[in-house]
C-alpha positions as CSV (number, residue, x, y, z in Angstrom):
1,M,6.0,-18.0,1.0
2,L,2.9,-17.7,-1.5
3,V,-0.5,-18.1,-0.3
4,L,-3.4,-19.8,-1.8
5,P,-6.8,-18.2,-1.7
6,Q,-9.8,-19.3,0.5
7,E,-11.5,-20.6,-2.5
8,L,-9.9,-22.4,-5.2
9,M,-12.3,-23.9,-7.9
10,Q,-12.4,-24.3,-11.6
11,G,-13.1,-20.8,-12.2
12,Q,-10.0,-19.5,-10.3
13,A,-7.8,-21.9,-11.4
14,T,-6.0,-20.0,-14.3
15,A,-5.7,-16.6,-12.2
16,C,-4.4,-18.6,-9.1
17,L,-2.0,-20.5,-11.0
18,R,-0.7,-16.9,-12.7
19,M,-0.6,-15.5,-9.5
20,L,1.4,-18.3,-8.2
21,V,3.8,-18.3,-11.0
22,Q,4.1,-14.6,-10.7
23,G,5.1,-14.9,-7.3
24,L,7.7,-17.5,-8.1
25,R,9.8,-14.8,-9.8
26,S,10.4,-13.1,-6.6
27,Q,11.3,-16.2,-4.4
28,S,14.8,-16.0,-3.3
29,G,16.3,-19.4,-1.9
30,P,16.5,-22.8,-3.1
31,Q,12.5,-23.8,-2.0
32,V,9.2,-22.2,-2.8
33,V,6.5,-22.9,0.0
34,V,2.7,-22.7,-1.0
35,D,0.6,-21.8,2.4
36,A,-2.7,-23.9,1.8
37,S,-4.0,-23.2,5.3
38,A,-6.5,-20.5,4.3
39,L,-8.3,-22.9,1.7
40,T,-11.5,-23.7,2.7
41,R,-13.8,-24.3,-0.5
42,F,-11.9,-26.4,-3.4
43,D,-12.5,-28.7,-6.2
44,S,-10.0,-31.0,-8.0
45,S,-8.6,-27.9,-9.6
46,A,-7.0,-26.9,-6.9
47,L,-4.8,-30.1,-7.2
48,A,-4.2,-29.2,-10.8
49,V,-3.1,-25.9,-9.9
50,L,-0.8,-27.2,-7.2
51,L,0.8,-29.7,-9.7
52,E,1.1,-27.4,-12.6
53,F,3.0,-25.0,-10.0
54,R,5.0,-27.9,-8.7
55,R,6.5,-28.5,-12.3
56,E,7.2,-24.5,-12.8
57,S,9.0,-24.4,-9.5
58,L,11.2,-27.3,-10.3
59,A,11.8,-26.1,-13.9
60,A,13.1,-22.8,-12.2
61,G,15.6,-25.0,-9.9
62,K,13.6,-24.6,-6.8
63,N,12.3,-27.4,-4.7
64,F,8.4,-27.2,-3.9
65,A,6.6,-27.8,-0.7
66,I,3.2,-27.0,0.7
67,R,2.1,-25.7,4.3
68,G,-1.3,-26.4,5.7
69,L,-2.7,-28.9,3.1
70,P,-6.4,-29.2,4.0
71,A,-7.0,-32.8,4.9
72,R,-9.7,-33.4,2.6
73,L,-7.5,-32.0,-0.4
74,G,-5.0,-34.4,1.0
75,D,-7.4,-37.2,0.9
76,L,-8.4,-36.2,-2.8
77,A,-4.4,-36.5,-3.7
78,T,-4.4,-39.7,-2.0
79,L,-7.2,-41.1,-4.1
80,Y,-5.7,-39.6,-7.1
81,G,-2.4,-41.3,-6.4
82,I,-0.3,-38.1,-6.3
83,I,-0.1,-37.2,-2.7
84,E,4.0,-38.2,-2.9
85,L,4.0,-35.0,-5.6
86,L,2.4,-32.5,-3.0
87,P,5.3,-32.8,-0.1
88,S,4.8,-31.1,2.9
89,E,7.3,-28.1,4.2
90,Q,10.0,-29.4,6.5
91,Q,10.2,-27.0,9.3
């Protein structure tokens, strides 16, 4: 499982995405899960990072899921009409 930092604003987006993509290489199995439960400070850049990482995951042949998506980030994704692209982990 890959973990998002506590803060993910525009200034951290590129480094965070790079970290996630590096972590993707070490993930075995058919699914990659991103744990967003630590995320407390974010802007819309967090959605951009998640969407790009979803694309990278799918291109690598892996299913993508999120654990612990903060409610406010989910609300923002709903507002933008992209919530269906950020599936919750099936436990």
